[in-house]
C-alpha positions, 0 to 999 in steps of 0.5 A: 499500499502506498503512502499517499493511498494510506494516507487518503483512508485516515484522512477519511476516516477522520473526515467519519468521524468529524462527521459523527460528532454533529447530528444532521437534525430535520431541523438544521436540513431544512436551515441548510434549504432555506439558507442555499435557496436565498445564497442563490436567489442573489444571482437570478435576481436579474432574469427578469429585470434584463430589459429594464437594467439594460434602459436605465445603464443603456447595455443594448438588448443584445449585450444584457444578458452578458449580466448572467454571463458575468454571474456564471463565470465568476460561479465557476471560478469561485467553485474553484476557489473556494469551495474545495475549502471546505475539504480544509477549512471550518465550514460554518464559518466559510459560510458566515464570512460569504454570507455578510460579504454577499450580503454588502455586495447586493447593496452595494448593487441597490445603489449603483449608478453606473454601469461598472459597479452593477458587473462588478457587483453582479461578478461578486455576486456570482463568485460567494453564491457558491456557498450553496455549493459548501451547504451541500457538500456539508449537508451530504457529510453529515449524513448517514448513507442510507439517507444521503440523497434524501438529506441531498434532495432536500437541501437542492430544494432549496435550492431550485425553489431559491431559483425559480422563485428569485424570479417570482419575488425580483418581478413583484418587487420593482413593479412596486417599488424599482428594481434596486429594491430587490438588491436592497431587500434581499443583503438586509434578507441576507444578514439577518440570515448571517445572524441567525445561521452564528447563532444556529449553524452547528460546528464542524472541525476541520478534517485534518488535512494538510495540504498547501492551497496550491496542490488542494486546488491541483487536486480538484482537477485530479480527481475528474481525472480519477474518478471516472464518475464524476466524467461522466456525471459532470459532462451530463450536468455541463449538458443539461444546464447548459439546456436550461440557461438556454431556456431561462436567459432570453425568455425575458425578452420574447414574454415582455415583447409586444404582443404578449408585453407581460410586466416584470410581475407577470414574468416572475410567475413563471419561476412558480410553474417551475417550481415542480423541480423542488419536488422532483429533487426530493423525490429523486433523492429517495431513489438514488437511495433505493439504488433507482438513480440511472433510470432516474438520470434517463427519465428526468433527461427525455422529460427535459428533451420533450418540454421543448415542444409546448415551450415553442408555442410560447406565442400561441399559448401562455398554457404551453410554456407553463407545461414546458417549463413544468417538465423541463424543471422536473427533469432537470432537479431530478437529474442533478441530484442523481448526479449529486448523489452517486458524485458523494458515494466516493472520496469521502474525504475530499466531498468539497474537492468532488462538488467543486469538479461536478460544479464546474461543469455545470458553471461551464454549462451555464455560461455557455448556454447563456452566451449561445441563446442570446446570440442565438435568440438576435439572430433566429428569434425563440425558436432559433432558442427551443432548437438549440435547448432541444438539441441541447438535451437530445444530445444530453439524452443520447450521452446518457444512454451511451454509458449506461450500455457499456456500463452494462 
């Protein structure tokens, strides 16, 4: 047995011992979910406000999608540079620091008068929003193996609701008090959550990893090279989140333009339609615990592909778009939870780095989908966007089936 392997076994043993000292109760699990939901929502408030922000800061409609692109790129940097530290530092302290700095960034956006401040604030929000992944890996480490999928599904449900209800919240607040009130309110809520977390969040001792920061970051890529399940699930994540941003990034543009001309509040309500994804996340976690992760993924990817047909009919039927959004987000979150459940089953001493590796694929997919969908909408309209999204979903389903046959 090599010294490196022996060191990994010793570190894994210390990780399990550290996890066992903290009991993951139902209230704490729900706190994880609520905190993760509010944290991720900060990065999505801008989506139904893109047309307003374009006018406020004199940015063209074709270029305003870059606000979300910058946010997603910085989210990817946060995944690489911040999340792996969860295997080295006290995760409780990391969560509190990220929450406080996020609140200050939100307040800066609320008072911005220049586009550069808006972009800088959104970049920082994206960078710090990876606190959600620190929370997920924290919860996965505290959970018993037999219920890990369910715990991950519960926390992910909070993230799903945060992403989807962010649009409803920002649209309603913007119509009532202007877009600045969205970020002002969120900044205050985030500060209050940080205060609650400081009293309730359990302490989590260091896992005892003795590793320099550069080697810690490099080990993320080493894990991608070493663990096939991480590579496979990471690429599935890349494709299905590229499809997700292809749907959500340009959606506000046809909905706000004639003949529909929906208000911010009405556009935000589509987040409620997608909230069914939260139900999919919780159910998918339980199925993964019972050994049905692969087939849950296949069903989820199939739902995502089929959802593009009713989604393409938005100019003829709002109801068809609602059906498409519900089906898409249900499939999206089912796949996401099963991906996480599978990668957390390996290398317990490296859960934060496994999270970082997987979510790097996610961030690249989101950034690619944002860029591609904005360009395609400008050139080919909503029908072009739906064709692009359906093509990405079809590739994801075909890739899943190919890897399933190989495993068999």
